N, C-alpha and C positions, 0 to 999 in steps of 0.2 A: 254456415252463414255467420254465426256469432264469432267463430274463429277468424273469418275474413274481416269482420268489423274490428276485432281486437288487433289483428296484425296491421290493418290500415291505420289505426290510431297510433300504434307504436311506430310505424314507418314514418308518419308525419313528424314524430318527435325524434327521428333518426335513431331509433332503438329497434332491435330485433327481438322477437319472442324468446329465442334461445338465450339471449343475454339476460333477460329477466329471470328465466328459469335457473340459470347458473348462479344468480345472486341470492336465490332463496336458500336459506339455511335450514334444510329439512332435518328435523330432530330424529327421524327414523328413516327406514327404507322408503323410497318413493312408492313402492308397491303397496305399502301399508297405510298410505294417506290419500285423501282426496284433495286435489288442488282446484279451487274454483276461482275464476276471474269474473269480476262484475264491473260494468261501466254503464252509465246512464244511456249511452248510445245504443245499448241493447234494447232499450225501450223507446228509441227515437226521441230522446229528451236531451241528449248531450250538447255541449258547446265547448269552446276552446278551453274553458276552465274546468271541465269535468275531469274527475279523478278516475284512476283505475285501481280498484281494490282487489286484494287477493285473500282468499279464505282457505286455511289449511285445516282439514278435518282429521283428527287423530284417533286411533283406536282407544287410547286412554290418556288421562291427565299426566301420568308419570312419564309419558313419552316426550313431553315438552322439554323439560330440563332447563329452560331459559328463566332467568331471574330478572326482577326489576321492570317487567313489562307493564305498560298501562292497561288497566283492567276496567271492564264495565259489564254490568248484568252478569250473564252466565259465561261470557267470553273469558278464555284463559289468559289472554293478553294480546296487546297490539304492538307490533314492531314496525319499523320503517326501513325500506331499502332504497338506495339511490342507484339508478341506472341512467347514465348520461345526465341529462338535465331533468329527468323524471324522478319524482319521489312517489313511492307506492306504499300504502299501508298494508300490512299483513296481519290478519286476525287468526288466532288459533282457537279452535273449538274441538270438543270431543264429539264423537258420534252419539254417545250416550246423552249428551246435553240436547242435541237435536231431537232425539227420541223423547226426552223429558218434556221439552217445549211443545212438541206436536201432541203428545199424549194429553197434556193439560188442556190444550185447545180442543182436542177431539172429545175428551170426557165431559167438557162443559158446553159442547156444541158451539164453541167460539166465544163463550161469554166470559171466560177467564183469560188472563195473560196480558202483559203490558206490551206497548208498541216496540220497545227495544228487543223483546223476544220475537215478536212477529217479523221484525226486520230481517233476521237471519233466514227465516223460512222464505220470505219473498226474494231475498238475494239468491237463494238456491233456485227458486222458481224461475227467475229471470237470467241467472248466470250461466256460465259456460265451464264445465269440467274439462280440465286439460287432458286428463286421461280417463279411460274407461277401465276401472278395476273393481275389485270387490267392494271397496269403500264407497266409491262414487255410485256404483250401481245400487248398492243397498240404500243409500240416502235418497236417490231418485225414486226408488221403489216405495220408500216410506211416504214420500209426498204424493206419489201417484196413486197410492192405495187409499187416499182420503181426498175429499174435495176441498183442498186447501183454500181455494179462492172463496168458496162458500163460507168456510170457517172464518176467514178474514172479514168477509162481508158482515157476518153476525157480530163480530167484535167491534167493527166500526159503527154498526147500527146502535149498539149499546152506548157508545160514546156520544153519538149524535143525540139520542134521546135524553141522555143525562144533561148535556149542555143546553138543550132546549128547555128542559125543566128548570134549570138554573136561571136561564134568561127570563122566563116567565115569572119566576119567584122574585127576582130582583126588580122586575118591572112593577110587580104588584106592591112592593114596598117603596116605590119611587126612587130606586137606585138605578137611574137610567143609563149611566155610563157603564156600570157593571153589567147591566142587561145587554148593552150594545156589544161589549167585549165577548160575552157568552154567545150572543146571536151570530156574530161574525165567525167565531170558531165553530159554531154548529153548522153554519153554511158550508164551511170547508169540509166538515165531516160528511155532510149530505152529498156533496160533490164527490168526495172520496169514495163513498159507498157506491154511487152510480158508476164511477170509474171501475171499481172492482167488479161490479155486477156484469159489466160489459167486457171483462177480460183484461183490464188495464189497471191492476191494483198498484198503488204506490202510496206510502204513508208520509212522505215528506211534504210538508206544507208548501214548499217552494214550487212543487210540480203539480199540485192538485188542481188549481185553477187552469193551468195551461192544458193539462190533459182533458179536463172537462170542456173547455172552450174550443180547443183545437178539434175535438171530436163532436162539436156542435151539440153538446148535451145529449149525444146519442139519439138524435131525432126529436128531442123534446124542445121545440123552438121557443115556446112560451117561457119555459123554465130558464132557458139560455138567456133570453132577453132580460128577464127579471134578475137573474144572477149577476149579469154584467152591470146592470144599472144600480143594484144595491150593494154588491160585494166589491166590485172593481172600481166603478166610476161614480160612486155615490157622493153627493155633496151634502154633508151633514152639518147642520147648525143647531144652536140651542132652540131656535124657533121650530125647526122641522124634525127634531130628534124623536119626539113622541110618535108622529105619523110614520117616520122611517122605521122605527122599531116594529110598529104594527104591520107594516108592509113586509118586513123581514120575517115576522112570525107567520104571516100568510104564505110566503114563499117556502119557508121551512116545512110547514104542514103539507104543502103541495108536493115537495120533494119526498117527504116521508110517506106520502100516499100515492106514489107513482106505481103502485102494485109491485114494488121491489122488496119492501121491508116485510118479511114474513112474521 
């Protein structure tokens, strides 16, 4: 299914999957690496501007050999290839790094770890491995041996509670604008948590509300209406800021008490 989606997107851009593969500069034998493709279309979120990202999982850092690549977090480096009119990012990771990120999350029951680390785990969860080999099988077994979505839920829950605490503290000292910023971000995190709980985890803010609303708040119609009115189409003025914040706090508490947060 995901392979068909990938090939369909490439075909629309007049590119074949084989062309993309030949452009990848593998630092070692293909049998020794895992090649993962990801696109938002795998999550029914894509549009004409959506990218296709490629993740190469290596047995060790010394296998890379490339210099001057852009780096972030635990990623070894990011390269770019051009195939026809398409530009595709390629990220290089070691299997050991995936193990390290997952272990940190598991050991803390999801309470530790930053979102850039969680991103790679979710990309694996949603992505498509080009080949089935020892590397790809091992990585998938790693994720399948733990309830990765529950761990991500727990991590998001911590973020939501922290932002709610900050929103309330800022409100109490009459910093209403700061409180509003925290409350809005908290509502995103609450929606993100519910998305993950119902099997649609995504950490990108641009998708959180869409997933939540498209899925009609997963049957919680009252929460859906309040979320749309306060987070999406709210008309905030100096005069109604105080009341709006209190309504946001009520919604946040309701979302935190949907019997989802353990």
